[in-house]
N, C-alpha and C positions, 0 to 999 in steps of 0.2 A: 151666516151666523155659525154654521157648523165648522167652518174653517178656523175661525178665531177661537172657538171652543177647543179644537184639537191643539192649537198652538199653546193655549193656556195650560192644557194638561201636560204637554211636553215640557214646558218651562217649569211647572211645579214638580214634575218628575225629576228633572235635572237637579233642582235644588235639594230634593230629598236624597238623591244618590250622592251628591257632594257632601251633604251633612253626615250621611252614614259612613262614607269613606273617611272623613276627617275624624269621626269618633273612634275609628278602629286603627288609628295611627300606632305604629310600633314604638315601644319605649326605646329611649336612647341607651345603647349598650356600649360600654367603654372598657370592659375587663373580661377576663376569662370567667370569673365568678359570676358576674352579671349575665353573661351569655348562657352559662349552665342553668342559673336560676330561672331564666326566661324559657327554659325547656328546649333549647336548641340542641342539635345532635353533637355528640363528642366523638372526634375522630380517634381511631385506634393508632396512636403514635406515642412516642415518649420524648419529651413530656406531652401530655394530652393537649389537643387543640379543640376548640369549639368554634363553630361557624354560625353566624346569624343569617347567612345567605348573602350578605354583603361584605362583611369583614370576618377575619379569623383572629382568634385570641389564643395565646399559648399559656398553659399553666406554668407559673413560676416555680422553679425547684426550690425546696427548702435548703438551708445551709447544710443540714445533715445529708440530704440527697446529693448535693454537690460534693461534699466531702467523701461520701461513699463511692461516687463515680470518679472522683479525682479529676474532675473536669477543669481544664484550663479554657475558660470561655473565650479568651482572646485568641487562643490557638487550639481549636478543637481537633485539629488533625496532627497534633504533636506526636512524634514517633517515640517519645520518651515517656513511658508510663510512670517512672519513678522520678519525681521532681527533686528528690534529695541529692541526686547526682549532678544537678545543674549548678553552674557557678553563680554565686551570689556575691559578686564583687563589682564595684562601679568601674566601668571601662573609661579609658581616656577619651574615646570617641566612638560613635556609632555611625557608620557610613552606609548610604545606599548609593551605589555607583550607577548613574544613568548615562554615562558616557557611551557613545556608539562603539560597538565592537564588531570586528569581522570574524565570523566563525566559518571555518572550512567544513565542507560536508564530511560527516563522520566524527568531527571533533565534539567534545563536550562543551556545553555553554558554561562559561566561567561563573563562579559565584558572584553575585552582584551586590550582596549586602554582607557587611562584616563589622565586627567590633574590635577595637584596639585595646589590648590589655597588656601591660608591661612591655609596650613597644612592639607587640606582635599581633598580626591579624588573626582573629578567631571568628568562627562561624556563629551565627545567632543561636543555632540549636545547642550550643554548649552552655548557654546562659539561661537563667530564670528571668525572662524578659519582664514579667509582671513585677518581680522584685526590683529590677533596675528602674522601671517606670515609677515605682513608689518611693524608692530610697535614694536615687541618684540625681544629680543635677541634669544629667542627660536622660531624657525620658522618651526619646524617639530618634529614629534615624535622621541624620542630616543628609539631604540629597545633594550630590555633586554631579556636575555635568562636564 
C-alpha cells in the first residue's frame, strides 16, 4: 500500500507542477514597444534594441530621426553624404553584369554594375537609386550573363 501511495503523490505533484508552469507562460511579444513594456532589457545601440531572451526587436526611427541622420536605408554604406549631388534622371538601362571575367593578379576587378544614361555607361554611385526605383520604369538592375 505504501508503494501505490507514493505513486499517487508523484502523479499529483506532476499535475500541480504542470499547472503552475502553464499559468506562468510568457506573453507573446511582437514589437519593440511590447518588449520594453514587458520589462525586458534594452541594449545600448542606436537605434535601441530590446530582447525577450528569444527574439530581438529594434526601435523604429521616426521620420525626423531619419531626416536628421540622412540615412539611405537601402544603401546605409553610401559614401555620398549629400544626396543633392546625385543624378535624378531615368536611365535607359540598369545592368548588372554576371558574365565570367578573367582578372590577372594585381589587376582591379572591373565594375560589374552600371546604368546607361544618354548612351554612356555610368556607375550606380552617381545616381539617387531610391529616386530611380520610385520614379522610373526601370526599378532594379537587369542581370546579364
